[in-house]
C-alpha positions as CSV (number, residue, x, y, z in Angstrom):
1,M,0.0,0.0,0.0
2,E,1.7,3.2,-1.2
3,K,-1.2,5.6,-0.3
4,Y,-4.2,5.2,1.9
5,C,-7.6,5.4,0.1
6,L,-10.1,7.4,2.1
7,E,-13.8,7.8,1.3
8,I,-15.9,10.4,3.0
9,A,-19.5,10.9,2.1
10,G,-18.9,9.4,-1.4
11,L,-15.7,11.4,-2.1
12,K,-12.5,9.5,-2.5
13,R,-9.1,10.8,-1.8
14,E,-5.6,9.1,-1.8
15,L,-3.6,10.2,1.2
16,P,0.3,9.9,1.2
17,F,1.9,8.3,4.2
18,V,4.1,10.3,6.5
19,K,6.5,8.6,8.9
20,I,6.2,9.5,12.6
21,N,9.2,7.3,13.4
22,D,10.7,4.1,12.1
23,E,7.7,2.0,13.2
24,L,4.7,4.3,12.9
25,A,3.1,6.5,10.1
26,Y,-0.1,8.5,9.5
27,A,-2.0,9.2,6.3
28,S,-1.7,12.9,5.5
29,F,-5.1,14.6,5.2
30,V,-4.8,18.2,4.1
31,V,-8.3,19.7,3.6
32,I,-7.5,23.4,3.4
33,S,-7.5,23.6,-0.4
34,D,-10.1,20.8,-1.0
35,K,-13.2,22.9,-1.7
36,Q,-15.3,19.9,-2.7
37,L,-14.5,18.0,0.4
38,I,-15.1,21.0,2.7
39,E,-18.4,21.7,1.0
40,T,-19.4,18.0,1.6
41,A,-18.1,17.6,5.1
42,A,-19.2,21.0,6.6
43,P,-23.0,20.4,6.5
44,L,-22.5,16.9,8.0
45,L,-20.5,18.4,10.9
46,A,-22.9,21.4,11.3
47,E,-25.8,19.0,11.7
48,K,-24.0,17.4,14.6
49,I,-22.7,20.5,16.2
50,R,-25.7,22.8,16.3
51,D,-26.0,24.8,19.5
52,C,-22.8,26.8,19.7
53,D,-22.3,30.6,19.5
54,I,-19.0,30.6,17.8
55,I,-16.4,28.2,16.2
56,V,-12.7,28.3,17.1
57,T,-10.0,26.6,15.0
58,A,-6.2,26.7,14.9
59,E,-4.2,28.1,12.0
60,A,-4.1,26.9,9.2
61,K,-5.7,23.7,7.9
62,G,-9.0,24.2,9.7
63,I,-9.7,27.8,8.5
64,A,-11.6,27.0,5.3
65,L,-13.6,24.3,7.1
66,A,-14.4,26.7,10.0
67,Y,-15.7,29.2,7.4
68,E,-18.0,26.7,5.8
69,V,-19.3,25.2,9.1
70,C,-20.1,28.8,10.3
71,R,-21.9,29.5,7.1
72,Q,-23.9,26.3,7.5
73,L,-24.8,27.2,11.1
74,G,-25.7,30.8,10.2
75,L,-23.0,32.2,12.4
76,D,-21.4,35.6,11.6
77,R,-17.8,34.8,12.5
78,F,-15.3,32.3,13.7
79,V,-12.0,32.8,15.6
80,V,-8.6,31.5,14.5
81,A,-5.8,30.8,17.0
82,R,-2.6,31.9,15.2
83,K,0.8,30.2,15.3
84,S,2.6,33.5,15.6
85,V,1.9,37.0,16.9
86,K,0.7,39.3,14.1
87,S,1.2,43.1,14.1
88,Y,-2.5,43.7,14.3
89,M,-3.0,41.7,17.5
90,K,-3.9,43.5,20.7
91,D,-2.7,41.9,23.9
92,P,-2.5,38.4,22.6
93,I,-2.8,35.4,25.0
94,S,-0.9,32.2,24.3
95,V,-0.6,28.5,25.1
96,S,2.0,25.9,24.1
97,V,1.1,22.8,22.0
98,R,2.8,19.8,20.4
99,S,0.8,17.9,17.8
100,I,1.5,14.8,15.8
101,T,2.1,16.8,12.6
102,T,4.7,19.1,14.1
103,F,8.1,18.0,15.4
104,T,8.6,20.7,17.9
105,E,6.6,22.5,20.5
106,Q,4.8,25.6,19.1
107,K,2.5,28.2,20.5
108,L,-1.0,29.2,19.6
109,Y,-2.0,32.9,20.1
110,L,-5.4,34.4,20.5
111,D,-5.8,38.0,19.5
112,G,-7.1,40.1,22.5
113,N,-9.5,41.6,20.0
114,D,-11.2,38.2,19.7
115,I,-11.8,37.8,23.5
116,P,-15.2,39.6,23.4
117,Y,-16.4,37.1,20.8
118,L,-15.6,34.2,23.2
119,N,-16.4,35.7,26.6
120,D,-19.5,34.1,28.1
121,R,-20.1,32.2,24.8
122,K,-20.7,28.5,23.9
123,V,-17.8,27.5,21.8
124,C,-17.2,24.6,19.4
125,L,-13.6,23.7,18.7
126,L,-13.0,22.6,15.1
127,D,-10.1,20.9,13.4
128,D,-9.6,18.8,10.3
129,V,-8.1,15.8,12.0
130,V,-7.9,14.9,15.7
131,S,-5.2,12.5,16.7
132,T,-3.5,13.1,20.1
133,G,-6.0,15.8,20.9
134,E,-3.2,18.2,22.0
135,S,-4.3,20.9,19.5
136,L,-7.8,20.8,20.9
137,K,-6.5,20.9,24.5
138,A,-4.5,24.1,23.7
139,L,-7.6,25.7,22.0
140,E,-9.7,24.8,25.0
141,E,-7.2,26.5,27.3
142,L,-7.2,29.6,25.1
143,V,-11.0,29.7,25.1
144,S,-11.0,29.3,28.9
145,K,-8.6,32.2,29.3
146,A,-10.9,34.3,27.1
147,G,-13.9,33.4,29.3
148,G,-15.7,31.1,26.9
149,T,-17.1,27.6,27.5
150,V,-16.3,24.7,25.2
151,I,-19.5,22.8,24.6
152,A,-18.3,20.7,21.6
153,Q,-15.2,19.5,19.8
154,A,-15.4,18.4,16.2
155,A,-13.3,17.3,13.3
156,I,-13.8,15.6,9.9
157,L,-11.5,12.7,11.0
158,A,-10.6,11.1,14.3
159,E,-7.2,9.4,14.0
160,G,-6.2,6.3,15.9
161,E,-7.4,6.3,19.5
162,A,-9.1,9.7,19.1
163,A,-12.0,7.7,17.5
164,D,-12.7,6.2,20.9
165,R,-13.4,9.5,22.5
166,E,-17.0,10.0,23.5
167,D,-16.6,13.8,23.6
168,L,-15.5,14.2,20.0
169,I,-17.8,14.8,17.0
170,F,-16.3,13.4,13.8
171,L,-17.4,11.9,10.5
172,Q,-15.0,9.1,10.1
173,K,-12.0,7.2,11.7
174,L,-8.6,7.6,10.1
175,P,-6.3,4.7,11.1
176,L,-2.6,5.0,12.0
177,F,-0.2,2.7,10.3
178,H,2.6,0.3,11.3
179,I,5.7,0.3,9.0
180,N,6.5,-3.4,8.4
181,E,10.0,-4.9,7.8
182,E,9.7,-4.4,4.0
183,G,8.9,-0.7,4.4
184,G,5.2,-1.2,3.7
185,Y,2.3,0.3,5.7
186,E,-0.2,-1.8,7.6
187,E,-3.3,-0.4,9.1
188,I,-3.4,-0.6,12.9
189,A,-6.8,-1.9,14.0
């Protein structure tokens, strides 16, 4: 198996493998530029999310998805946690995070201008894929610092053990892969 074949709501995609280490790999799902997949997945997620006041996502792969889910829910805006401080940010707050797709610790920043959109609001955290859950934990910490309450966490795909989480809304499981002695990839059940 050179690529993983994924099917979501009738759409098929071939995902390349990315090594985590010599024994483990994941199938790389990059949704940010896949308009057709976003337009297909967003209404399915919105139907499951419902009663939130605002969506929060992390830069960058979840941005297009957050836009479309907000549109489906009839929300006026969403908030993006950035990976660096931008010149337009006022009094940003930050948290540290380490995810499966990055090799080093990074920070997520919330613009102080976004705090009024989160304070005393019901928030849904949204990502493309949840694996370890570290990105969602960091987003939840930012939302809490801003005075919001996370009422839902959602993603298109739940990778590996994330699919066993009862608090996560997702459309489909994405397996992790063992790298065998011949260098091939075998799905971990």
